[in-house]
VOSEBA-683075 format. One line per field, with one value per residue (C-alpha): x, y, z negated; residue number from 1; residue in one letter. Coordinates in nm, 4 decimals, padded with zeros to 6 digits. Example, Ala and Ser with C-alpha at 12.3 -4.5 7.8 and 13.67 -1.06 7.14 Angstrom:
BEGIN
px (01.2300|01.3670)
py (-00.4500|-00.1060)
pz (-00.7800|-00.7140)
i (1|2)
aa (A|S)
This chain:
BEGIN
px (00.0000|00.1061|00.0810|00.3003|00.6238|00.7830|00.7107|00.8766|00.8123|00.9218|01.1797|01.3951|01.6517|01.8808|02.1443|02.4456|02.5972|02.9720|03.0805|03.1544|03.4612|03.3228|03.1102|03.2596|03.0180|02.8402|02.4674|02.2047|01.8822|01.6056|01.4191|01.1950|01.0166|00.8973|00.7423|00.5407|00.4819|00.3511|00.3589|00.1851|00.2775|00.1572|00.0302|00.0947|00.1264|00.1550|00.3674|00.2619|00.3563|00.5025|00.8726|01.0805|00.8273|01.0733|00.9343|01.2663|01.4484|01.1886|01.2353|01.6136|01.5888|01.3668|01.6314|01.9225|02.0724|02.0317|02.0922|01.8074|01.8959|01.6058|01.3243|01.3106|01.2650|01.1427|01.1478|00.9700|01.0003|01.3697|01.4880|01.7231|01.7714|02.1254|02.2509|02.5891|02.6490|02.7730|02.4702|02.2350|02.3778|02.1497|01.8493|01.9570|01.8058|01.4708|01.4599|01.5026|01.4645|01.3624|01.5260|01.3749|01.6445|01.7421|02.0129|02.2127|02.1465|02.2612|02.6345|02.6928|03.0089|02.8264|02.5847|02.2297|02.3064|02.5959|02.3888|02.1192|02.3370|02.5873|02.3314|02.1966|02.5438|02.6294|02.3295|02.3716|02.0386|02.1944|02.4755|02.6318|02.6335|02.4315|02.1609|02.1623|02.1215|01.8153|01.6627|01.7411|01.5762|01.2627|01.2492|01.3092|01.0218|00.8003|00.8832|00.8345|01.1947|01.3630|01.6210|01.8761|01.8670|02.1333|02.3898|02.3004|02.4078|02.1848|02.2551|02.1246|01.7766|01.4845|01.3607|01.0779|01.3103|01.5621|01.2866|01.1799|01.5414|01.5264|01.2127|01.3747|01.6808|01.4602|01.2360|01.4968|01.6095|01.2536|01.2369|00.9692|00.9697|01.0285|01.0548|00.9654|01.0795|00.9057|00.9678|00.7269|00.7807|01.0147|00.8117|00.5404|00.1798|00.1468|00.4758|00.3685|00.0551|00.2543|00.5118|00.2483|00.0373|00.3473|00.4329|00.0759|00.0803|00.4165|00.3073|00.0070|00.2019|00.4966|00.2987|00.5306|00.5025|00.5440|00.6041|00.5316|00.6594|00.4935|00.3559|00.0844|-00.2350|-00.3891|-00.1081|-00.1348|-00.5075|-00.4690|-00.2216|-00.2221|-00.4482|-00.3385|-00.1878|00.0371|00.0364|00.3529|00.4296|00.7546|00.8809|00.5609|00.2672|-00.0459|-00.2889|-00.2999|-00.5725|-00.7358|-00.7270|-01.1034|-01.1577|-00.8740|-00.9768|-01.3486|-01.3294|-00.9817|-00.9383|-00.6445|-00.6690|-00.3326|-00.4671|-00.7664|-00.5284|-00.3311|-00.6504|-00.7779|-00.4462|-00.5072|-00.5667|-00.8335|-01.1858|-01.2271|-00.9857|-01.0611|-00.9198|-00.9430|-00.7369|-00.4514|-00.6622|-00.7755|-00.4736|-00.5213|-00.8702|-00.7426|-00.4639|-00.7152|-00.9435|-00.6571|-00.5306|-00.8715|-00.8646|-00.5161|-00.6295|-00.5212|-00.8193|-00.8585|-00.7806|-01.0858|-01.2869|-01.1846|-00.8189|-00.8678|-01.0507|-00.7697|-00.5179|-00.7101|-00.7277|-00.3567|-00.2915|-00.5121|-00.3265|00.0076|-00.1047|-00.2046|00.1284|00.3390|00.5562|00.4489|00.7195|00.5836|00.5954|00.9607|00.8985|00.5929|00.7871|01.0716|00.8307|00.6691|01.0080|01.0914|00.7655|00.8207|01.1679|01.0363|00.7670|01.0202|01.2524|00.9657|00.8678|01.2302|01.2694|00.9472|01.0570|01.4000|01.2653|01.2835|00.9639|00.9435|00.6586)
py (00.0000|00.3608|00.4412|00.1483|00.2719|-00.0581|-00.3908|-00.7207|-01.0377|-01.3914|-01.2969|-01.5838|-01.5277|-01.7990|-01.7828|-02.0031|-02.1900|-02.2604|-02.6116|-02.8395|-03.0514|-03.3472|-03.1492|-03.0760|-02.7907|-02.5262|-02.5723|-02.3018|-02.2292|-02.0722|-01.8052|-01.6506|-01.8684|-01.6583|-01.3650|-01.0987|-00.7541|-00.4209|-00.0845|00.2120|00.5783|00.7159|00.3736|00.1993|-00.1776|-00.4013|-00.7159|-00.9498|-01.2989|-01.4962|-01.4944|-01.6644|-01.6063|-01.3972|-01.0470|-00.8776|-01.0645|-00.9407|-00.5826|-00.6022|-00.7486|-00.4602|-00.2101|-00.4014|-00.4970|-00.8635|-00.9860|-01.2043|-01.5318|-01.4960|-01.2579|-00.8866|-00.5560|-00.2497|00.0915|00.3795|00.2079|00.1137|-00.2424|-00.2235|-00.5971|-00.6244|-00.2726|-00.2457|-00.0177|00.2731|00.2661|00.2195|00.5126|00.7812|00.5717|00.5556|00.8951|00.7885|00.4539|00.4693|00.2259|00.2610|-00.0194|-00.2267|-00.1478|00.2213|00.1739|-00.0563|00.1514|00.4836|00.5426|00.5948|00.7991|01.0578|01.3210|01.3150|01.6324|01.4716|01.1611|01.3741|01.6382|01.4152|01.2425|01.5841|01.7050|01.3718|01.3909|01.7636|01.8727|02.1740|02.4076|02.4390|02.2839|02.5738|02.5187|02.1465|02.2250|02.4344|02.1357|01.9126|02.1569|02.1540|01.7738|01.7507|01.9901|01.7719|01.4458|01.5992|01.6322|01.9389|02.1146|02.0638|01.6925|01.7626|01.7944|01.4626|01.1047|00.8059|00.6456|00.9611|00.9198|00.6974|00.4207|00.6320|00.9268|00.7069|00.5723|00.9279|00.9995|00.6955|00.8335|01.1764|01.0247|00.8484|01.1438|01.4220|01.3192|01.3500|00.9895|00.8311|00.4902|00.3969|00.0501|00.0293|-00.2973|-00.3746|-00.0196|-00.0328|-00.3886|-00.2787|00.0213|00.0515|00.0858|00.4632|00.5300|00.2899|00.4944|00.8198|00.6814|00.5199|00.8346|01.0370|00.7952|00.8042|01.1845|01.1970|00.9547|01.1743|01.5008|01.3786|01.1354|00.8529|00.4948|00.2830|-00.0878|-00.1610|-00.4917|-00.6139|-00.9174|-00.7114|-00.7202|-00.4368|-00.2068|-00.3251|-00.2550|00.0881|00.2410|00.0239|00.0175|-00.3257|-00.6238|-00.9064|-01.2212|-01.4329|-01.7804|-01.9765|-01.7429|-01.7398|-01.5024|-01.6857|-01.3941|-01.0347|-00.7733|-00.4705|-00.4671|-00.4442|-00.7518|-00.9592|-00.8913|-00.9374|-01.2459|-01.4027|-01.6512|-01.8427|-02.0547|-01.9193|-01.5625|-01.6673|-01.8239|-01.4978|-01.2972|-01.5416|-01.5113|-01.1401|-01.1059|-00.8372|-00.9646|-00.7112|-00.4909|-00.1204|00.0719|00.4018|00.3038|00.5338|00.8435|00.7388|00.8823|01.2141|01.2515|01.1398|01.3988|01.6735|01.5691|01.5535|01.8932|02.0427|01.8946|02.0319|02.3974|02.6131|02.7503|03.1271|03.3002|03.4283|03.3543|02.9938|03.0878|03.2637|02.9597|02.7422|02.9682|02.9495|02.5711|02.5564|02.7688|02.5414|02.2370|02.4001|02.4828|02.1221|01.9961|02.2655|02.1334|02.2084|02.4274|02.3992|02.0194|01.9939|02.2376|02.0434|01.7184|01.8751|02.0040|01.6599|01.4976|01.7533|01.6913|01.3141|01.3580|01.5738|01.3194|01.0371|01.2425|01.3225|00.9556|00.8607|01.1205|01.0090|00.6482|00.7283|00.9628|00.7979|00.7183|00.9554|00.7713)
pz (00.0000|00.0539|-00.3187|-00.4265|-00.5808|-00.6823|-00.5156|-00.6101|-00.4114|-00.4960|-00.7588|-00.8793|-01.1542|-01.2857|-01.5592|-01.5142|-01.8052|-01.8211|-01.7405|-02.0325|-02.0898|-01.8953|-01.6454|-01.3061|-01.2190|-01.4186|-01.4730|-01.4110|-01.5947|-01.3873|-01.5858|-01.3174|-01.0630|-00.7691|-00.9564|-00.7703|-00.9217|-00.7931|-00.9742|-00.8129|-00.8420|-01.1738|-01.2805|-01.6128|-01.5809|-01.8854|-01.8799|-02.1575|-02.2671|-02.5524|-02.6394|-02.3709|-02.0918|-01.8868|-01.9472|-02.0262|-01.7495|-01.5010|-01.6187|-01.5943|-01.2472|-01.1353|-01.2492|-01.0985|-01.4337|-01.3368|-00.9821|-00.8498|-00.6821|-00.4379|-00.3539|-00.2750|-00.4609|-00.2713|-00.4409|-00.2681|00.0697|00.0328|-00.0193|-00.3185|-00.3732|-00.2368|-00.3062|-00.4746|-00.7715|-00.5628|-00.3331|-00.6278|-00.8285|-00.6745|-00.7784|-01.1434|-01.2125|-01.0679|-01.2516|-01.6285|-01.9174|-02.2815|-02.4759|-02.7526|-03.0097|-02.9924|-03.2548|-03.0279|-02.7139|-02.8650|-02.9084|-03.2840|-03.2130|-03.0029|-03.1234|-02.9901|-02.7992|-02.6156|-02.5390|-02.3750|-02.2091|-02.0304|-01.7992|-01.6981|-01.6001|-01.4345|-01.2012|-01.1373|-01.2848|-01.4590|-01.3462|-01.6899|-02.0335|-02.1723|-01.9104|-01.9883|-02.3571|-02.2752|-02.0942|-02.3905|-02.6313|-02.4198|-02.4149|-02.7900|-02.8464|-02.6290|-02.8045|-03.1495|-03.2690|-03.4154|-03.2010|-03.4779|-03.3865|-03.1208|-03.4024|-03.5652|-03.5008|-03.4349|-03.7737|-03.9443|-03.7925|-03.8804|-03.6522|-03.5140|-03.4538|-03.2717|-03.0486|-02.9674|-02.8694|-02.6410|-02.4781|-02.4459|-02.2800|-02.0272|-01.9347|-01.9445|-01.5933|-01.4558|-01.3256|-01.1092|-01.2801|-01.6450|-01.7939|-02.1640|-02.3211|-02.6538|-02.7753|-03.0732|-03.1959|-03.4781|-03.5983|-03.8615|-03.7504|-03.7923|-03.6108|-03.3350|-03.2729|-03.2569|-03.0114|-02.7896|-02.7812|-02.6872|-02.4073|-02.2800|-02.2689|-02.0913|-01.8192|-01.7480|-01.7503|-01.5407|-01.3199|-01.4219|-01.3081|-01.6208|-01.6700|-02.0353|-02.1750|-02.4943|-02.6686|-02.8421|-02.6381|-02.8397|-02.7276|-02.3671|-02.3492|-02.5098|-02.2623|-01.9474|-01.6426|-01.5207|-01.6983|-01.5800|-01.7948|-01.7814|-01.9052|-01.8604|-01.5895|-01.3822|-01.3476|-01.4606|-01.4283|-01.3078|-01.2886|-01.4435|-01.8216|-01.8557|-01.6399|-01.7886|-02.1479|-02.0826|-01.8592|-01.8548|-01.5718|-01.7221|-02.0345|-02.1486|-02.1360|-02.3428|-02.5953|-02.6248|-02.6768|-02.9399|-03.1256|-03.1977|-03.5756|-03.5274|-03.4496|-03.1679|-02.9770|-03.0089|-02.7093|-02.8992|-03.2031|-03.0982|-03.1695|-03.5156|-03.6953|-03.5126|-03.6607|-04.0003|-03.9938|-03.9122|-04.1977|-04.4485|-04.3339|-04.4167|-04.7639|-04.8302|-04.7935|-05.0906|-05.2928|-05.3166|-05.6429|-05.8278|-06.1362|-06.1183|-06.1408|-06.4785|-06.6125|-06.4855|-06.6596|-06.9846|-06.9631|-06.8947|-07.2041|-07.4122|-07.2822|-07.3563|-07.7092|-07.7636|-07.6470|-07.8232|-08.1100|-08.4720|-08.6253|-08.9859|-08.9886|-09.1070|-09.3949|-09.5148|-09.5069|-09.7104|-09.9784|-10.0086|-10.0635|-10.3344|-10.5212|-10.5120|-10.6580|-10.9447|-11.0322|-11.0405|-11.2651|-11.5055|-11.5340|-11.5978|-11.8763|-12.0422|-12.0446|-12.1953|-12.4681|-12.8223|-13.0058|-13.3100|-13.4702)
i (1|2|3|4|5|6|7|8|9|10|11|12|13|14|15|16|17|18|19|20|21|22|23|24|25|26|27|28|29|30|31|32|33|34|35|36|37|38|39|40|41|42|43|44|45|46|47|48|49|50|51|52|53|54|55|56|57|58|59|60|61|62|63|64|65|66|67|68|69|70|71|72|73|74|75|76|77|78|79|80|81|82|83|84|85|86|87|88|89|90|91|92|93|94|95|96|97|98|99|100|101|102|103|104|105|106|107|108|109|110|111|112|113|114|115|116|117|118|119|120|121|122|123|124|125|126|127|128|129|130|131|132|133|134|135|136|137|138|139|140|141|142|143|144|145|146|147|148|149|150|151|152|153|154|155|156|157|158|159|160|161|162|163|164|165|166|167|168|169|170|171|172|173|174|175|176|177|178|179|180|181|182|183|184|185|186|187|188|189|190|191|192|193|194|195|196|197|198|199|200|201|202|203|204|205|206|207|208|209|210|211|212|213|214|215|216|217|218|219|220|221|222|223|224|225|226|227|228|229|230|231|232|233|234|235|236|237|238|239|240|241|242|243|244|245|246|247|248|249|250|251|252|253|254|255|256|257|258|259|260|261|262|263|264|265|266|267|268|269|270|271|272|273|274|275|276|277|278|279|280|281|282|283|284|285|286|287|288|289|290|291|292|293|294|295|296|297|298|299|300|301|302|303|304|305|306|307|308|309|310|311|312|313|314|315|316|317|318|319|320|321|322|323|324|325|326|327|328|329|330|331|332|333|334|335|336|337|338|339|340|341)
aa (X|X|X|X|X|X|X|X|X|X|X|X|X|X|X|X|X|X|X|X|X|X|X|X|X|X|X|X|X|X|X|X|X|X|X|X|X|X|X|X|X|X|X|X|X|X|X|X|X|X|X|X|X|X|X|X|X|X|X|X|X|X|X|X|X|X|X|X|X|X|X|X|X|X|X|X|X|X|X|X|X|X|X|X|X|X|X|X|X|X|X|X|X|X|X|X|X|X|X|X|X|X|X|X|X|X|X|X|X|X|X|X|X|X|X|X|X|X|X|X|X|X|X|X|X|X|X|X|X|X|X|X|X|X|X|X|X|X|X|X|X|X|X|X|X|X|X|X|X|X|X|X|X|X|X|X|X|X|X|X|X|X|X|X|X|X|X|X|X|X|X|X|X|X|X|X|X|X|X|X|X|X|X|X|X|X|X|X|X|X|X|X|X|X|X|X|X|X|X|X|X|X|X|X|X|X|X|X|X|X|X|X|X|X|X|X|X|X|X|X|X|X|X|X|X|X|X|X|X|X|X|X|X|X|X|X|X|X|X|X|X|X|X|X|X|X|X|X|X|X|X|X|X|X|X|X|X|X|X|X|X|X|X|X|X|X|X|X|X|X|X|X|X|X|X|X|X|X|X|X|X|X|X|X|X|X|X|X|X|X|X|X|X|X|X|X|X|X|X|X|X|X|X|X|X|X|X|X|X|X|X|X|X|X|X|X|X|X|X|X|X|X|X|X|X|X|X|X|X|X|X|X|X|X|X|X|X|X|X|X|X)
């Protein structure tokens, strides 16, 4: 189709294993078995499946990080299957990836500013470092990070902040296609919703084509238009999310849907925390000072008087001890006095 940005046909990827002591030849393990995938311009396609189904291998093959043994990959009308690194370099800006573990994908010896500025200068998107820094500031504002983040290192950030840096690094080059590989699997639920909502907004604003890899069907249904279900390196089902979730054709897809812990999938769960934040912000409004404030001050004074230490208590205790001593001395003198009768 004319609107297809990325088209993969019959992809086969095999990993070779080194030969053993008694083996004459190295063995190969086939991970992808003739996979077909299409991603349109501005479309978000979910790739779902259990662990070991070949999702990440498919994504790496699309970006040229893994060489396919067979099949073809066409990006924007150009066959990029057999391109070498030098010929593929101009496409790197247009094809970006957000990795699953941002801690391992961010250089701990470089500041966040250097990590974001160097790709801009490498691809010639800014004439100077100052201009590149301005672009970085704009992207940090968009992903919800403070501009002072450019002076920090990756190990000084939280998991959600590091993932936002990963998103910023991918979108700062204004790509056409982004591959997101399990980017929220290691985050808590509230941070997941924030990152997914941010990614959804960016795809709409920048008209990005997104391939979203996940094993969470709730996430896939929330942000994707189409879904591709994989099992053991093969595509078992593909179609619109509404159709696949309502009437799955494959038994394996039905099994994945039944494995969701929630009784029903709510497509609008990403916006729940937005409404909750607005409600809590209304409750946190500071009350105006008036008659109530004087009453509050009076009550505070009463409470402080109740809790204030009693300064006369030590004196009373000392006088009691003195009286006890006098009584004991009087009784002792009476007992020792001779009987005159």
